[in-house]
C-alpha positions as a LaTeX table, in Angstrom:
\begin{tabular}{lrrr}
\hline
Residue & $x$ (\AA) & $y$ (\AA) & $z$ (\AA) \\
\hline
Met1 & 19.20 & 1.85 & 18.18 \\
Ile2 & 16.84 & $-1.24$ & 16.56 \\
Glu3 & 16.72 & $-3.73$ & 18.66 \\
Val4 & 15.54 & $-7.48$ & 18.48 \\
Tyr5 & 14.26 & $-9.49$ & 21.00 \\
Ala6 & 13.85 & $-13.48$ & 20.64 \\
Asn7 & 14.20 & $-16.37$ & 22.23 \\
Gly8 & 14.55 & $-14.80$ & 25.37 \\
Arg9 & 17.34 & $-12.56$ & 24.65 \\
Lys10 & 18.12 & $-8.88$ & 23.10 \\
Phe11 & 20.20 & $-8.81$ & 19.75 \\
Ser12 & 21.40 & $-5.53$ & 18.66 \\
Ser13 & 24.99 & $-5.98$ & 17.84 \\
Trp14 & 24.00 & $-5.03$ & 14.07 \\
Thr15 & 26.54 & $-4.64$ & 11.16 \\
Glu16 & 23.53 & $-3.40$ & 9.25 \\
Ala17 & 19.77 & $-3.14$ & 9.61 \\
Arg18 & 16.75 & $-2.13$ & 7.74 \\
Val19 & 13.30 & $-2.14$ & 8.97 \\
Ser20 & 10.47 & $-1.05$ & 6.48 \\
Arg21 & 6.72 & $-0.58$ & 6.59 \\
Ser22 & 4.37 & 0.32 & 3.76 \\
Leu23 & 1.21 & 1.07 & 2.93 \\
Asp24 & 1.17 & $-0.88$ & $-0.28$ \\
Arg25 & 2.19 & $-4.05$ & 1.92 \\
Ile26 & $-0.12$ & $-5.55$ & 4.57 \\
Ala27 & 2.94 & $-7.00$ & 6.56 \\
Ala28 & 6.30 & $-4.77$ & 7.87 \\
Thr29 & 9.42 & $-6.63$ & 7.24 \\
Phe30 & 13.14 & $-6.31$ & 8.66 \\
Ser31 & 16.54 & $-7.42$ & 7.48 \\
Leu32 & 19.43 & $-7.73$ & 9.97 \\
Thr33 & 23.00 & $-8.72$ & 9.47 \\
Leu34 & 25.10 & $-9.37$ & 12.88 \\
Val35 & 28.52 & $-11.08$ & 14.18 \\
Ala36 & 27.76 & $-14.66$ & 14.79 \\
Arg37 & 28.74 & $-14.43$ & 18.09 \\
Ser38 & 27.02 & $-12.00$ & 20.87 \\
Ser39 & 29.59 & $-9.84$ & 23.17 \\
Asp40 & 29.58 & $-12.85$ & 25.91 \\
Gly41 & 31.19 & $-15.16$ & 23.29 \\
Asp42 & 27.65 & $-17.17$ & 22.69 \\
Arg43 & 26.63 & $-18.07$ & 19.42 \\
Val44 & 23.71 & $-16.12$ & 18.24 \\
Arg45 & 20.43 & $-18.35$ & 17.20 \\
Leu46 & 17.89 & $-16.98$ & 15.45 \\
Phe47 & 15.97 & $-19.69$ & 13.24 \\
Pro48 & 12.82 & $-19.54$ & 10.87 \\
Gly49 & 9.92 & $-19.94$ & 12.70 \\
Asp50 & 11.10 & $-18.28$ & 15.88 \\
Thr51 & 9.02 & $-15.34$ & 17.49 \\
Val52 & 10.42 & $-11.83$ & 17.20 \\
Thr53 & 9.73 & $-8.14$ & 18.34 \\
Val54 & 11.51 & $-5.52$ & 16.63 \\
Val55 & 12.07 & $-2.09$ & 18.64 \\
Val56 & 13.17 & 1.44 & 16.93 \\
Asp57 & 14.10 & 4.18 & 18.96 \\
Gly58 & 12.42 & 2.27 & 22.14 \\
Val59 & 9.45 & 1.84 & 20.44 \\
Lys60 & 7.98 & $-1.57$ & 19.03 \\
Val61 & 7.56 & $-1.43$ & 15.60 \\
Ile62 & 7.08 & $-5.09$ & 14.66 \\
Asn63 & 5.85 & $-8.35$ & 15.98 \\
Gly64 & 6.48 & $-11.04$ & 14.05 \\
Tyr65 & 8.68 & $-14.13$ & 12.86 \\
Val66 & 11.93 & $-14.95$ & 11.49 \\
Asp67 & 11.61 & $-16.11$ & 7.87 \\
Asp68 & 14.92 & $-16.73$ & 6.62 \\
Leu69 & 18.35 & $-17.30$ & 8.08 \\
Lys70 & 21.82 & $-17.41$ & 6.17 \\
Ala71 & 25.14 & $-18.09$ & 7.92 \\
Ser72 & 28.45 & $-17.38$ & 6.25 \\
Phe73 & 32.29 & $-17.42$ & 7.19 \\
Ser74 & 35.44 & $-16.77$ & 5.75 \\
Ala75 & 39.04 & $-16.56$ & 6.91 \\
Gly76 & 38.58 & $-13.01$ & 8.55 \\
Ser77 & 34.67 & $-13.04$ & 9.25 \\
His78 & 31.73 & $-15.01$ & 10.57 \\
Ala79 & 28.62 & $-13.51$ & 9.90 \\
Ile80 & 24.57 & $-14.18$ & 10.22 \\
Ser81 & 21.51 & $-12.58$ & 8.16 \\
Val82 & 17.84 & $-12.60$ & 9.27 \\
Thr83 & 15.00 & $-11.49$ & 7.49 \\
Gly84 & 11.72 & $-11.44$ & 8.99 \\
Ser85 & 8.06 & $-10.47$ & 8.60 \\
Glu86 & 5.44 & $-9.16$ & 10.64 \\
Lys87 & 2.61 & $-11.65$ & 11.43 \\
Thr88 & $-0.01$ & $-10.36$ & 9.07 \\
Ala89 & 2.19 & $-11.81$ & 6.50 \\
Asp90 & $-0.10$ & $-14.99$ & 7.00 \\
Ile91 & $-3.21$ & $-13.04$ & 5.58 \\
Ala92 & $-1.13$ & $-12.32$ & 2.41 \\
Asp93 & $-0.03$ & $-15.73$ & 1.70 \\
Cys94 & $-2.90$ & $-17.83$ & 3.02 \\
Gly95 & $-6.38$ & $-18.71$ & 1.72 \\
Ile96 & $-9.72$ & $-18.43$ & 4.00 \\
Glu97 & $-10.68$ & $-21.66$ & 5.36 \\
Ser98 & $-13.88$ & $-20.51$ & 7.04 \\
Pro99 & $-16.43$ & $-19.34$ & 6.95 \\
Leu100 & $-16.52$ & $-18.46$ & 3.06 \\
Glu101 & $-20.28$ & $-16.70$ & 3.23 \\
Trp102 & $-21.00$ & $-13.76$ & 5.52 \\
Lys103 & $-25.03$ & $-12.49$ & 5.56 \\
Asp104 & $-26.07$ & $-9.23$ & 6.69 \\
Lys105 & $-22.60$ & $-7.94$ & 7.67 \\
Thr106 & $-20.55$ & $-4.84$ & 7.62 \\
Met107 & $-17.05$ & $-4.47$ & 5.75 \\
Ala108 & $-15.61$ & $-4.08$ & 8.94 \\
Glu109 & $-17.35$ & $-7.10$ & 10.63 \\
Ile110 & $-16.27$ & $-8.99$ & 7.92 \\
Ile111 & $-12.65$ & $-7.81$ & 8.01 \\
Asp112 & $-12.73$ & $-8.52$ & 11.61 \\
Ser113 & $-13.92$ & $-12.33$ & 11.08 \\
Ile114 & $-11.08$ & $-12.83$ & 8.61 \\
Cys115 & $-8.34$ & $-11.53$ & 10.79 \\
Lys116 & $-9.42$ & $-13.57$ & 13.90 \\
Ser117 & $-9.46$ & $-16.45$ & 11.86 \\
Phe118 & $-5.48$ & $-15.85$ & 11.64 \\
Gly119 & $-5.04$ & $-14.96$ & 15.29 \\
Leu120 & $-4.93$ & $-10.97$ & 14.36 \\
Lys121 & $-6.73$ & $-7.96$ & 15.73 \\
Phe122 & $-8.72$ & $-5.63$ & 13.49 \\
Ser123 & $-9.90$ & $-2.10$ & 14.51 \\
Asn124 & $-11.36$ & 0.68 & 12.74 \\
Lys125 & $-9.43$ & 3.07 & 14.65 \\
Met126 & $-9.85$ & 6.29 & 12.38 \\
Asp127 & $-13.53$ & 5.93 & 12.13 \\
Val128 & $-13.75$ & 5.24 & 8.44 \\
Asp129 & $-16.98$ & 5.10 & 6.93 \\
Val130 & $-17.39$ & 1.54 & 6.03 \\
Gly131 & $-21.30$ & 1.61 & 4.46 \\
Lys132 & $-24.22$ & $-0.51$ & 5.03 \\
Ala133 & $-24.36$ & $-4.34$ & 5.80 \\
Phe134 & $-23.93$ & $-6.42$ & 2.91 \\
Pro135 & $-27.28$ & $-8.94$ & 2.10 \\
Arg136 & $-24.64$ & $-11.40$ & 1.37 \\
Phe137 & $-20.90$ & $-11.67$ & 0.89 \\
Ala138 & $-19.13$ & $-15.06$ & $-0.48$ \\
Val139 & $-15.95$ & $-16.21$ & $-1.81$ \\
Glu140 & $-14.80$ & $-19.17$ & $-3.55$ \\
Pro141 & $-12.94$ & $-21.83$ & $-1.65$ \\
Gly142 & $-8.98$ & $-20.99$ & $-1.84$ \\
Ala143 & $-9.55$ & $-17.22$ & $-2.31$ \\
Lys144 & $-6.64$ & $-15.50$ & $-0.15$ \\
Ala145 & $-7.65$ & $-13.60$ & 2.70 \\
Leu146 & $-5.76$ & $-10.29$ & 1.91 \\
Asp147 & $-7.50$ & $-10.40$ & $-1.52$ \\
Thr148 & $-10.97$ & $-10.83$ & $-0.25$ \\
Ile149 & $-10.06$ & $-7.76$ & 2.47 \\
Ala150 & $-8.82$ & $-5.39$ & $-0.63$ \\
Lys151 & $-11.85$ & $-6.30$ & $-2.81$ \\
Leu152 & $-13.98$ & $-4.85$ & 0.19 \\
Cys153 & $-12.06$ & $-1.94$ & 0.21 \\
Lys154 & $-11.02$ & $-0.93$ & $-3.10$ \\
Glu155 & $-14.13$ & 0.73 & $-4.45$ \\
Arg156 & $-14.45$ & 2.53 & $-1.34$ \\
Gly157 & $-11.18$ & 4.26 & $-1.27$ \\
Ile158 & $-10.21$ & 2.76 & 1.82 \\
Leu159 & $-6.73$ & 0.88 & 2.61 \\
Pro160 & $-6.20$ & $-2.26$ & 4.53 \\
Cys161 & $-3.29$ & $-1.23$ & 6.70 \\
Ser162 & $-1.19$ & $-3.04$ & 9.54 \\
Asp163 & 0.26 & $-1.55$ & 12.48 \\
Gly164 & 3.51 & $-3.32$ & 12.64 \\
Leu165 & 2.43 & $-5.29$ & 15.62 \\
Gly166 & 0.07 & $-7.91$ & 14.05 \\
Gly167 & $-3.07$ & $-5.63$ & 13.98 \\
Val168 & $-5.26$ & $-4.18$ & 10.85 \\
Tyr169 & $-6.96$ & $-1.02$ & 10.25 \\
Leu170 & $-8.52$ & 1.17 & 8.01 \\
Leu171 & $-7.25$ & 4.31 & 6.26 \\
Lys172 & $-8.35$ & 6.80 & 3.83 \\
Pro173 & $-5.92$ & 8.93 & 2.66 \\
Glu174 & $-8.18$ & 12.45 & 3.22 \\
Ser175 & $-8.01$ & 11.53 & 6.84 \\
Cys176 & $-4.37$ & 11.07 & 7.37 \\
Val177 & $-2.58$ & 12.92 & 9.86 \\
Arg178 & 0.20 & 16.23 & 9.28 \\
Gly179 & 3.62 & 15.82 & 9.89 \\
Pro180 & 6.63 & 17.82 & 9.61 \\
Ala181 & 7.94 & 19.68 & 6.13 \\
Leu182 & 10.50 & 18.27 & 4.36 \\
Lys183 & 12.62 & 21.04 & 3.48 \\
Gln184 & 16.00 & 21.23 & 1.04 \\
Gly185 & 18.78 & 22.67 & 3.24 \\
Glu186 & 16.95 & 22.06 & 6.68 \\
Asn187 & 16.11 & 18.63 & 7.43 \\
Leu188 & 16.67 & 16.88 & 3.94 \\
Leu189 & 19.63 & 14.77 & 3.50 \\
Ser190 & 18.88 & 13.52 & 0.31 \\
Ala191 & 15.73 & 13.47 & $-2.20$ \\
Ser192 & 14.78 & 12.41 & $-5.76$ \\
Val193 & 11.89 & 12.42 & $-8.16$ \\
Glu194 & 11.03 & 10.65 & $-11.05$ \\
Phe195 & 8.21 & 12.04 & $-13.96$ \\
Ser196 & 7.40 & 9.91 & $-16.54$ \\
Leu197 & 4.69 & 9.85 & $-19.45$ \\
Val198 & 4.52 & 6.28 & $-20.30$ \\
Asp199 & 1.47 & 5.27 & $-18.93$ \\
Arg200 & $-0.29$ & 8.68 & $-19.56$ \\
Phe201 & $-2.12$ & 9.85 & $-22.63$ \\
Ser202 & $-3.28$ & 13.00 & $-23.87$ \\
Lys203 & $-7.38$ & 11.87 & $-24.19$ \\
Tyr204 & $-9.31$ & 9.07 & $-22.00$ \\
Ser205 & $-12.35$ & 7.79 & $-23.88$ \\
Val206 & $-14.71$ & 5.48 & $-22.02$ \\
Tyr207 & $-17.27$ & 4.08 & $-23.58$ \\
Gly208 & $-20.53$ & 2.09 & $-21.65$ \\
Thr209 & $-22.57$ & $-0.78$ & $-22.92$ \\
Gly210 & $-26.11$ & 0.49 & $-22.59$ \\
Arg211 & $-28.38$ & 0.45 & $-25.59$ \\
Lys212 & $-27.52$ & 3.99 & $-26.10$ \\
Lys213 & $-24.22$ & 5.14 & $-26.95$ \\
Val214 & $-22.46$ & 6.71 & $-23.82$ \\
Val215 & $-19.03$ & 8.04 & $-24.06$ \\
Gly216 & $-16.79$ & 9.56 & $-21.39$ \\
Glu217 & $-13.97$ & 11.75 & $-22.15$ \\
Ala218 & $-11.53$ & 13.35 & $-19.94$ \\
Ser219 & $-7.77$ & 15.32 & $-21.34$ \\
Asp220 & $-4.75$ & 15.63 & $-19.72$ \\
Ser221 & $-3.09$ & 18.69 & $-20.71$ \\
Asp222 & 0.45 & 17.50 & $-20.02$ \\
Val223 & 0.35 & 14.97 & $-23.03$ \\
Val224 & 0.80 & 17.25 & $-25.79$ \\
Arg225 & 1.38 & 14.20 & $-28.49$ \\
Thr226 & $-1.72$ & 12.37 & $-29.76$ \\
Arg227 & $-2.16$ & 9.46 & $-27.30$ \\
Pro228 & $-5.75$ & 8.60 & $-27.10$ \\
Met229 & $-6.71$ & 5.78 & $-25.03$ \\
Val230 & $-10.18$ & 3.89 & $-25.61$ \\
Ile231 & $-11.49$ & 1.81 & $-22.72$ \\
Val232 & $-14.56$ & $-0.34$ & $-23.15$ \\
Asp233 & $-16.28$ & $-0.70$ & $-19.59$ \\
Ser234 & $-18.65$ & $-3.33$ & $-19.50$ \\
Asn235 & $-19.95$ & $-2.65$ & $-16.13$ \\
Ser236 & $-21.10$ & 1.00 & $-17.17$ \\
Val237 & $-24.50$ & 1.68 & $-18.67$ \\
Asp238 & $-24.93$ & 5.54 & $-18.20$ \\
Lys239 & $-23.10$ & 8.82 & $-19.18$ \\
Glu240 & $-22.51$ & 9.75 & $-15.19$ \\
Gln241 & $-20.60$ & 6.14 & $-14.85$ \\
Val242 & $-18.43$ & 6.26 & $-18.04$ \\
Gln243 & $-17.41$ & 9.92 & $-16.97$ \\
Ala244 & $-16.49$ & 8.99 & $-13.89$ \\
Arg245 & $-14.45$ & 6.45 & $-15.06$ \\
Ala246 & $-12.67$ & 8.61 & $-17.73$ \\
Asp247 & $-12.09$ & 11.39 & $-14.96$ \\
Trp248 & $-10.39$ & 8.70 & $-12.33$ \\
Glu249 & $-8.42$ & 7.30 & $-15.32$ \\
Cys250 & $-6.85$ & 10.53 & $-15.85$ \\
Lys251 & $-6.35$ & 11.54 & $-12.32$ \\
Val252 & $-4.77$ & 8.54 & $-11.10$ \\
Arg253 & $-2.62$ & 8.00 & $-13.77$ \\
Lys254 & $-1.00$ & 11.47 & $-13.54$ \\
Ala255 & $-0.41$ & 10.86 & $-9.73$ \\
Lys256 & 1.12 & 7.83 & $-10.42$ \\
Ser257 & 3.47 & 8.93 & $-13.17$ \\
Met258 & 5.26 & 11.06 & $-10.08$ \\
Lys259 & 7.33 & 9.21 & $-7.64$ \\
Phe260 & 9.06 & 11.14 & $-4.94$ \\
Ser261 & 11.82 & 9.85 & $-2.38$ \\
Ala262 & 13.50 & 11.74 & 0.95 \\
Ser263 & 16.04 & 10.70 & 3.54 \\
Val264 & 16.14 & 12.24 & 6.65 \\
Ser265 & 18.89 & 11.72 & 9.56 \\
Gly266 & 17.28 & 9.92 & 12.43 \\
Trp267 & 14.22 & 7.63 & 12.55 \\
Ser268 & 11.99 & 10.16 & 14.63 \\
His269 & 10.49 & 13.39 & 14.41 \\
Ser270 & 8.71 & 15.99 & 17.18 \\
Gly271 & 5.42 & 13.72 & 16.95 \\
Gly272 & 7.37 & 10.46 & 16.96 \\
Leu273 & 8.69 & 7.76 & 14.69 \\
Trp274 & 8.11 & 8.27 & 11.10 \\
Ala275 & 5.24 & 6.04 & 9.87 \\
Pro276 & 3.34 & 5.57 & 6.55 \\
Gly277 & 0.24 & 7.56 & 6.52 \\
Val278 & 1.33 & 10.90 & 6.93 \\
Val279 & 0.95 & 13.72 & 4.96 \\
Cys280 & 3.98 & 16.31 & 4.18 \\
Ser281 & 5.05 & 19.20 & 2.75 \\
Leu282 & 8.14 & 18.55 & 0.53 \\
Phe283 & 10.06 & 21.50 & $-1.08$ \\
Ala284 & 13.50 & 20.49 & $-2.84$ \\
Pro285 & 14.15 & 22.49 & $-5.61$ \\
Glu286 & 17.30 & 20.69 & $-6.79$ \\
Ala287 & 14.72 & 17.73 & $-7.42$ \\
Phe288 & 12.46 & 20.20 & $-9.35$ \\
Val289 & 10.00 & 20.62 & $-6.45$ \\
Glu290 & 10.13 & 24.41 & $-6.48$ \\
Thr291 & 6.99 & 24.87 & $-4.81$ \\
Pro292 & 5.83 & 22.83 & $-1.73$ \\
Val293 & 3.43 & 20.34 & $-2.62$ \\
Asp294 & 1.74 & 17.87 & $-0.17$ \\
Leu295 & 2.41 & 14.23 & $-0.66$ \\
Leu296 & 1.43 & 11.30 & 1.49 \\
Val297 & 4.28 & 8.93 & 2.94 \\
Ser298 & 3.71 & 5.84 & 1.40 \\
Ser299 & 6.76 & 3.98 & 2.76 \\
Val300 & 9.32 & 4.28 & 5.70 \\
Glu301 & 12.33 & 2.40 & 6.41 \\
Tyr302 & 14.75 & 2.79 & 9.24 \\
Ser303 & 18.29 & 1.65 & 8.04 \\
Trp304 & 21.24 & 1.92 & 10.30 \\
Gly305 & 24.81 & 1.18 & 8.68 \\
Ser306 & 27.88 & 3.16 & 7.80 \\
Ser307 & 25.95 & 6.45 & 7.50 \\
Gly308 & 24.35 & 6.21 & 10.82 \\
Ser309 & 20.49 & 5.95 & 11.18 \\
Val310 & 18.51 & 7.04 & 8.17 \\
Ala311 & 14.80 & 7.48 & 7.67 \\
Asn312 & 13.97 & 6.56 & 3.84 \\
Leu313 & 10.89 & 7.64 & 2.93 \\
Thr314 & 8.89 & 7.41 & $-0.54$ \\
Leu315 & 5.97 & 10.07 & $-0.91$ \\
Val316 & 3.45 & 10.00 & $-3.37$ \\
Ser317 & 0.25 & 12.07 & $-4.65$ \\
Pro318 & $-2.98$ & 11.08 & $-2.08$ \\
Asp319 & $-4.68$ & 10.67 & $-5.64$ \\
Val320 & $-2.56$ & 7.51 & $-6.16$ \\
Tyr321 & $-5.22$ & 5.95 & $-4.01$ \\
Ala322 & $-8.30$ & 7.54 & $-5.04$ \\
Pro323 & $-11.29$ & 5.12 & $-5.58$ \\
Gln324 & $-12.19$ & 3.45 & $-8.83$ \\
Pro325 & $-15.78$ & 4.84 & $-9.27$ \\
Glu326 & $-18.59$ & 1.97 & $-8.89$ \\
Ser327 & $-20.29$ & 0.80 & $-11.51$ \\
Lys328 & $-22.92$ & $-1.61$ & $-11.69$ \\
Lys329 & $-24.24$ & $-3.31$ & $-14.68$ \\
Lys330 & $-28.07$ & $-3.56$ & $-15.73$ \\
Lys331 & $-29.58$ & $-6.93$ & $-15.56$ \\
Ala332 & $-30.38$ & $-8.08$ & $-19.19$ \\
Lys333 & $-33.96$ & $-8.57$ & $-20.04$ \\
Lys334 & $-35.43$ & $-12.17$ & $-20.23$ \\
Gly335 & $-35.55$ & $-12.88$ & $-24.10$ \\
Ala336 & $-33.12$ & $-9.67$ & $-25.25$ \\
Lys337 & $-31.31$ & $-11.10$ & $-27.95$ \\
Ser338 & $-29.60$ & $-7.57$ & $-28.66$ \\
Asp339 & $-25.89$ & $-7.20$ & $-28.80$ \\
Pro340 & $-24.80$ & $-5.70$ & $-25.95$ \\
Trp341 & $-21.61$ & $-4.27$ & $-27.54$ \\
Ala342 & $-23.42$ & $-2.83$ & $-30.79$ \\
Ser343 & $-23.44$ & 0.73 & $-29.32$ \\
Val344 & $-19.89$ & 0.15 & $-28.43$ \\
Lys345 & $-19.01$ & $-0.90$ & $-31.94$ \\
Lys346 & $-20.83$ & 1.74 & $-33.93$ \\
Ala347 & $-19.54$ & 4.55 & $-31.56$ \\
Val348 & $-15.77$ & 3.61 & $-31.63$ \\
Ser349 & $-16.17$ & 3.14 & $-35.65$ \\
Gly350 & $-17.49$ & 6.38 & $-35.91$ \\
Lys351 & $-20.74$ & 5.56 & $-37.37$ \\
\hline
\end{tabular}
C-alpha cells in the first residue's frame, strides 16, 4: 500500500499512484490521483507547500512537499491529482547564498556545508574515498547548489544521491550491493531493451594541445562502418591523458547505447524495497538478453493502478557512470608566443 501523511491525516484511497527514485535525479518524486472526498465524506485537502511523508509497504520512502494540485469534476466524477518531490529538490532548483569559498576542506566537508544551508543532512555512509582537501574551492555568485556538488563528484566517478528522506549521500557503482536476479519466466512481468549506434563511432581520436603531437585512439569493434570521431582536448598535453580520454569515450558511449527496463510484481524483494543503486543479473531471451548480464538499477518507480502493485526498474551498464579521466592543462610559460593549437592542426591535416 502507498500511504501519504499530511496535515495530521493519512491519505490512501488512490485510483492511481506513482513514486519514483533515480540515481540521475537528486530528488524522489510522487504523483497521486484520488477521489476528492475521504471515506468519511470530508473534502481532501492537499495544497502546494504542504509537508508530506510517503510510505510504501510500511517503509518511509519520501519526506517532501506537495508541488502541484489539480482538482476536476464532471457529472459522474470528482478527482484530485497531486504531485510532489523530496526535500532535496531545493538544492537542484536553488543557488548557493553563502559561503562561496572554502579553504582546506574535503569534498565531503564542502557538500555537507551546502546541504546544511538548505536544512538537509549529508552522510558518506558508503565510505567513498573523497580524496584530499582542496586548498581553495570557490563558486561564482548564483551557482546552483546541485551543479556545484556534481562538479565536485564528477571527475572522481562519484554520484551524489538522495535517500528519499531529505538526506544526501555519495555512491560509487562498484560499491553497490547485489540484489536478486531478474529472470524471464520467473519474476519478470515484462522487460524491454533498446540498442542504438547513433552516438557510437568506429574510432575515437583524441588530440592533445602540447608542444608535441599527442594522439590517443580507441576503436569500437561493434561499429563496422567508417565513423570516426575527432576530439581536441585542450586540457590534455601528454599521451597518457589523451589515451585515457579516448578509452573513456568508447566505453561510456557503448554503455549508454544500451537501455534496459523490467517490471516485477510487488514493490519489495527478499532484501527489502526495490531501490536505485542495486546490481542485478538480467536474463530475458525474448529481449535478446540470452546470457545473464550484470546491470545497475538506476531508477525505480513504485506504481499502483489497474494492474495492482508493480515496480518498474530502469537498468544500465555500470560503465555509464565511469568517471571522465582527469586532465590538467600545463601553464603557459611567460613570454611564450607559440600557437598552442599548432600541433593539433598539423596532426589533423596529416602533415
